[in-house]
C-alpha positions as CSV (number, residue, x, y, z in Angstrom):
1,M,0.0,0.0,0.0
2,S,1.4,3.4,-0.9
3,E,2.2,5.8,2.0
4,D,-0.5,8.2,1.0
5,L,-3.2,5.4,0.8
6,A,-2.0,4.0,4.2
7,A,-2.4,7.4,5.8
8,L,-5.8,7.9,4.4
9,T,-6.9,4.4,5.4
10,R,-5.7,4.9,9.0
11,Q,-7.7,8.2,9.0
12,Q,-10.9,6.5,7.7
13,L,-10.5,3.1,9.4
14,P,-13.4,3.5,12.0
15,Q,-15.9,4.4,9.3
16,L,-14.6,1.6,7.0
17,K,-14.9,-1.0,9.7
18,T,-18.5,0.1,10.5
19,A,-19.5,0.1,6.8
20,I,-18.0,-3.3,6.1
21,A,-19.4,-4.9,9.3
22,Q,-22.9,-3.8,8.2
23,L,-22.5,-5.9,5.0
24,G,-22.5,-9.1,7.1
25,A,-20.4,-12.3,6.6
26,L,-18.3,-12.6,3.5
27,Q,-19.9,-15.1,1.0
28,S,-17.6,-15.0,-2.1
29,A,-15.0,-13.0,-4.1
30,A,-14.6,-13.1,-7.8
31,F,-12.3,-11.2,-10.2
32,K,-14.4,-9.5,-12.9
33,G,-11.8,-7.9,-15.1
34,V,-9.8,-4.8,-15.7
35,G,-11.6,-1.4,-16.0
36,P,-10.8,1.3,-18.6
37,A,-8.5,3.1,-16.2
38,G,-6.6,0.0,-15.4
39,A,-8.3,-0.9,-12.1
40,D,-8.7,-4.6,-11.2
41,I,-12.4,-5.1,-10.6
42,Y,-13.8,-7.6,-8.0
43,E,-17.3,-8.6,-7.1
44,I,-17.4,-9.3,-3.4
45,K,-20.6,-10.9,-2.0
46,F,-21.5,-10.4,1.6
47,E,-24.5,-11.7,3.6
48,H,-26.5,-8.4,3.1
49,A,-25.1,-6.9,-0.1
50,T,-23.0,-7.4,-3.2
51,T,-20.2,-4.9,-3.7
52,E,-17.8,-4.0,-6.4
53,W,-14.2,-3.2,-5.5
54,R,-11.7,-1.4,-7.8
55,I,-8.0,-1.6,-7.0
56,I,-5.2,0.2,-8.8
57,L,-1.6,-0.8,-8.4
58,G,1.3,1.6,-8.9
59,P,4.4,0.8,-11.0
60,D,6.1,-0.4,-7.7
61,G,3.3,-3.0,-7.2
62,K,1.9,-1.2,-4.2
63,T,-1.9,-0.4,-4.0
64,Q,-2.4,3.2,-5.0
65,S,-6.2,3.3,-4.9
66,I,-9.0,1.2,-3.6
67,S,-12.7,1.9,-3.6
68,F,-15.9,-0.1,-3.2
69,Q,-19.6,0.5,-3.6
70,A,-22.6,-1.6,-2.8
71,H,-25.1,-2.6,-5.5
């Protein structure tokens, strides 16, 4: 994880934990493909929702960006 993303994640961790806990138990994870901007796209199914995660890696192999949204 890049230093900037790590700092942002630490700052938002309480809200992230709450949001993810509300989704319920993890059911499955599947790679869906690569988006137009180069993000790896995953469909993550939880007990109460299905989410789409987008992860972008930098040239050094570290995660530069990660986002998710519920469907």
